[in-house]
C-alpha positions as CSV (number, residue, x, y, z in Angstrom):
1,X,-35.6,-2.0,1.2
2,X,-37.9,0.7,0.0
3,X,-36.9,3.2,2.7
4,X,-33.4,3.6,1.4
5,X,-32.5,6.1,-1.3
6,X,-29.4,6.0,-3.5
7,X,-27.7,8.9,-5.2
8,X,-24.3,9.9,-6.7
9,X,-21.6,11.4,-4.6
10,X,-22.1,15.2,-4.7
11,X,-18.6,16.3,-3.8
12,X,-17.2,18.2,-0.8
13,X,-20.5,18.5,1.0
14,X,-20.7,14.6,1.2
15,X,-17.1,14.2,2.3
16,X,-17.5,14.5,6.1
17,X,-20.2,11.8,6.0
18,X,-17.9,9.5,3.9
19,X,-15.0,10.2,6.3
20,X,-17.2,9.2,9.3
21,X,-18.0,5.8,7.6
22,X,-14.3,5.2,6.8
23,X,-12.8,6.2,10.1
24,X,-13.2,2.8,11.6
25,X,-11.3,1.2,8.8
26,X,-7.6,1.0,8.1
27,X,-6.8,3.9,5.8
28,X,-3.3,4.8,4.7
29,X,-2.4,7.8,2.5
30,X,0.7,8.7,0.6
31,X,2.0,12.2,0.3
32,X,4.8,13.8,-1.7
33,X,7.8,14.8,0.5
34,X,9.0,17.3,-2.1
35,X,5.8,19.3,-2.4
36,X,4.4,22.1,-0.3
37,X,0.9,20.8,-1.3
38,X,-0.2,18.3,1.3
39,X,-2.9,16.7,-0.8
40,X,-2.7,12.9,-0.8
41,X,-1.3,11.3,-3.9
42,X,-2.5,7.8,-3.0
43,X,-4.9,6.2,-0.6
44,X,-5.8,2.6,0.4
45,X,-8.9,1.7,2.5
46,X,-9.0,-1.7,4.2
47,X,-10.9,-3.4,6.9
48,X,-10.4,-6.5,9.0
49,X,-12.9,-8.7,10.8
50,X,-13.9,-12.2,11.6
51,X,-15.5,-14.1,8.7
52,X,-18.0,-16.7,9.8
53,X,-16.3,-16.8,13.2
54,X,-13.5,-18.9,11.6
55,X,-11.2,-16.7,9.7
56,X,-9.6,-13.3,10.6
57,X,-10.1,-11.8,7.1
58,X,-8.7,-8.6,5.8
59,X,-10.3,-6.8,2.9
60,X,-8.9,-4.2,0.6
61,X,-11.8,-2.0,-0.4
62,X,-10.1,0.7,-2.4
63,X,-6.7,1.6,-3.8
64,X,-6.1,4.8,-5.8
65,X,-3.0,6.7,-6.8
66,X,-3.1,10.1,-8.6
67,X,-2.4,9.5,-12.3
68,X,0.6,11.9,-12.2
69,X,2.2,9.8,-9.5
70,X,1.7,6.3,-11.0
71,X,4.5,3.9,-11.9
72,X,6.6,4.9,-8.9
73,X,5.8,2.1,-6.5
74,X,3.3,4.1,-4.5
75,X,0.4,1.6,-4.9
76,X,2.7,-1.3,-4.1
77,X,4.0,0.4,-0.9
78,X,0.4,1.2,0.2
79,X,-0.6,-2.4,-0.2
80,X,2.5,-3.8,1.5
81,X,2.0,-1.4,4.5
82,X,-1.6,-2.4,4.7
83,X,-0.7,-6.1,4.6
84,X,1.9,-5.6,7.4
85,X,-0.6,-3.7,9.5
86,X,-3.2,-6.5,9.1
87,X,-0.5,-9.2,9.8
88,X,0.2,-7.4,13.1
89,X,-3.5,-7.9,14.0
90,X,-3.4,-11.6,13.2
91,X,-5.0,-11.7,9.8
92,X,-5.4,-15.2,8.2
93,X,-6.2,-14.0,4.6
94,X,-6.7,-10.8,2.7
95,X,-9.2,-10.6,-0.1
96,X,-10.2,-8.0,-2.7
97,X,-12.0,-7.6,-6.0
98,X,-10.8,-5.9,-9.2
99,X,-12.1,-5.6,-12.7
100,X,-11.3,-8.6,-14.8
101,X,-9.6,-6.4,-17.4
102,X,-7.6,-4.2,-15.1
103,X,-4.3,-5.7,-16.0
104,X,-2.3,-3.1,-14.0
105,X,-4.1,-4.0,-10.8
106,X,-4.0,-7.7,-11.4
107,X,-0.3,-7.5,-12.1
108,X,0.3,-5.5,-8.9
109,X,-1.6,-7.8,-6.6
110,X,-0.3,-11.0,-8.2
111,X,3.3,-9.7,-7.8
112,X,2.5,-9.4,-4.0
113,X,1.3,-13.0,-3.8
114,X,-2.4,-12.7,-4.4
115,X,-4.1,-15.5,-6.3
116,X,-7.2,-15.3,-8.5
117,X,-9.8,-17.2,-6.5
118,X,-12.9,-16.8,-8.7
119,X,-14.5,-14.7,-11.5
120,X,-17.5,-12.8,-10.3
121,X,-19.9,-12.2,-13.3
122,X,-21.4,-8.8,-13.6
123,X,-20.0,-7.8,-10.2
124,X,-19.8,-4.1,-10.8
125,X,-22.7,-1.7,-11.5
126,X,-21.3,-1.0,-15.0
127,X,-21.9,-4.7,-15.7
128,X,-18.2,-5.7,-15.7
129,X,-16.9,-8.9,-14.3
130,X,-14.4,-9.0,-11.5
131,X,-11.8,-11.4,-10.1
132,X,-11.8,-12.0,-6.4
133,X,-8.1,-12.3,-5.3
134,X,-6.9,-13.8,-2.1
135,X,-3.7,-13.7,-0.2
136,X,-3.3,-16.5,2.3
137,X,-1.2,-15.2,5.2
138,X,0.7,-18.0,7.0
139,X,0.9,-17.7,10.8
140,X,4.1,-16.6,12.3
141,X,4.6,-16.9,16.1
142,X,7.0,-14.6,17.9
143,X,6.2,-15.6,21.5
144,X,8.9,-14.2,23.8
145,X,7.7,-16.2,26.8
146,X,9.8,-18.7,28.7
147,X,8.2,-21.6,26.8
148,X,11.0,-22.5,24.3
149,X,9.5,-25.8,23.1
150,X,7.5,-24.0,20.4
151,X,4.6,-26.4,21.0
152,X,2.0,-23.9,22.0
153,X,1.4,-20.9,19.7
154,X,0.2,-17.7,21.4
155,X,-3.5,-17.0,21.3
156,X,-4.7,-13.6,20.0
157,X,-6.7,-11.7,22.6
158,X,-8.5,-9.7,19.9
159,X,-10.1,-12.7,18.2
160,X,-11.5,-16.0,19.4
161,X,-9.8,-19.3,19.0
162,X,-10.5,-20.8,15.6
163,X,-9.4,-23.7,13.4
164,X,-6.9,-23.2,10.6
165,X,-8.8,-23.1,7.3
166,X,-7.1,-24.8,4.3
167,X,-6.1,-22.7,1.3
168,X,-8.9,-22.4,-1.2
169,X,-6.9,-21.4,-4.2
170,X,-3.8,-22.9,-5.8
171,X,-1.2,-21.5,-8.1
172,X,-1.5,-23.1,-11.5
173,X,1.5,-23.5,-13.9
174,X,1.1,-21.7,-17.3
175,X,-0.4,-24.0,-20.0
176,X,1.7,-24.7,-23.1
177,X,0.4,-26.8,-26.0
178,X,3.9,-27.1,-27.4
179,X,5.1,-30.7,-27.1
180,X,8.5,-31.7,-26.0
181,X,10.6,-32.8,-29.0
182,X,11.6,-36.1,-27.3
183,X,7.9,-37.0,-26.6
184,X,7.0,-36.4,-30.3
185,X,9.9,-38.5,-31.6
186,X,9.1,-41.4,-29.4
187,X,5.6,-41.9,-30.8
């Protein structure tokens, strides 16, 4: 599209426009309770929508914690709170991308149950690869109606009826090329 121009973020003058774009998304911020400064020390931006009219998909677009506040569980709490908020809205899966060599992010997300779905070659503008991570969210039904048979799950009024999609990623056991002593001695 030749009628679109791209430029770098210029700072505070661009902030109101960015805020307008993000307002419709799920955004959580973390603040220090011990400080008079009310600047956020962490932020997560997420969205949730129907994917191909089949899957209620959550997406974590951005997660950032001030360097002075890292290693205190803030990022983990932001992600957990976002996951819970999306679960309340009936999410089936949550996806995100992170740089393939961002070991801290990969460790965080994998500790929360995310699985590497695929490697995306030259995904970022800097030419770096990314991993797409996915968290399959099993359905939990808490219908308080008089139907105690459990045979009919409640339908979400926010999203149309859809079939349950199978998991696309599997957890793989770590590979070891060390042979069992018993297997070697029996040859």
